[in-house]
Steps between C-alpha positions, in 0.01 A plus 500: 500500500640841402486810713224629277298186569521534885191632681490880533423477873830328579699768306317775690579346842872474417513859382330613818753316717790661312351849540446442873866403541614818325275715718627334821860562398424866425338542840802352674736738318281797583496404870878475505541842339232665715655381829192584699635334816874511434738346251810602307593860422520538121555849360470381139161332519187709541158372601168616367326371812491805728476485881162568661624822662800734483695746715767762436863498606546801728807687625480582870663485841422162652493476881467177696329628817297347779301646791500332841361586842758587765508608862651827619664470842829553682619159389594190694548512876803406709458370853721628784564298813711580803784309663450707815284392793272728696184706462399696190475860616480693172427437133527718190150576367357303208554700181797690642814529286825427682851593389848418622547553872132514592332279760289210371383382843622485859555211738505593871503862381829453312477580126561255216639703210474477120830502310572448130663188365440169326667275759272409793637550852601156619735559796593750768799722409782591736848645470727256316229358270557501125274439202260639245239561770747725683556711189124523438440622857789750487371638170170575670668663802692726263184588302330597829780747573722305738877508432844437645531153344583354160214338308637153431441141610672540841310589819768696687509693828433811289188333368394421855542865601271608213249234606496640854407843359224343295371308802498816709290680240252208498480487879664159514764372739837613362677166458673556166361163393220434250252251647338248268150627428574869561494581126297377201638536149300587187637608162285816477258707708199296608129545565347328802224278365365311801562428868556137592528563877307732729653763725533343842552149361787294630734378226805282463642214299488672160141624543326677210462877557389669178489484121625764258497579129689734273391863494418512128173367365526228239262295287495121501340288229456122498534372143428162348820316409392515133529880518862501611601671172358831629686482832844626402699668777562865418212522252278808515128469581205733543287493814145638507402615848150498653485882464536466122863616485758294314858480626804327358678218676781253451518128573745481788479129571332170420478172686316172473248433776267212578151596608299253706149420383207675668368166619707221651405279205610758241836462329764768553586737215837626384506873425753765403496780759606828338604801708474843337673811634335840449722806458236767566399424858328840529237388249402230751403745775207365699543147365655245735335185370288478185420287197658635179524407132846429363572518125795280404678529165681183390614631163467784252580520129476837326406561137460134399270321255223301667213269405224338705630184668219304334645590158801274560514169314708205623727393213572133437874572482486676838443858607217727398368674193220734398275483196561818302193602297556692176181574313334171405800281589701418810826332598660389825810692615724370778543748788723542801301576814603729785305640794143378565271751674136603504394240245760613245849378414809667358589355156756546226517325164575543131274761343307582817429870537256718688143453369579166336182290508522162669248222534316410817435124508151395602 
């Protein structure tokens, strides 16, 4: 039987199958060129299948910022205990600022004095002693106006004579010796935050007396660990106060803390505690403790090209691209990404300019 003798229906079915195969192949090629969900960047091949929506490449300053709630206060507290035994007869008032040489509290009516230094008092000092604690104490005596000795690490008879003058001025017995517990060291002036013992209470054995803070108000913010990128020491921040004013601050310290759950069955949480120093303390007048809003800036890029983040396409060879639309055709261009912020991303790529139209995948 010749081809001409075969039934027409069979010829028609075979022709239909061949046409269907051609159409399927064309669809596959079109999908590859269109790259609706990602694919290969190909600057030479244009697609006639346009994206469902478009956006423009813009040139702008991109800022990665984040607002968080913080607490304005005088910062963390430090507890002071006494190595002396007796009765508490005086206490500096809560809220009072104390500087070098001033009385923090009194035991049996003898003052315990604030001095400046980073090394805690850990022993009594007498003539013949040597060490860093001797030099720290002598430096304070000199700063308070006492002289006749050399500021060094040796406690000499000349030092003892100066100590007797100091003791006389304080109303203490003039022994020339520094009793353990007579002075408390802090690195800066302090603010009395709370009393831990009452006047008239008997104390001894390293009993707690009071707590103090620094004199400057600071802001503390507890961040999620995922936000650690915005907690860079030395970075500038903006703080919005309850009165509507905005002041500048600087991140002065960060540390990792573990917060216990509110209920005994709750798991603890790890946070990043950020401390922010505020230069303009006068702007905080009337505010001791308050809730504030802190604006962090993790990064800033000026005068860069940006597109919506949703315009990015994942390329099969790795990296990202955007679908550049030109009239009735489009093509995928590989891009290098930079800063992400506010739903947009910094991009650079061949042929990308301000106002270039890019596709927005559905």
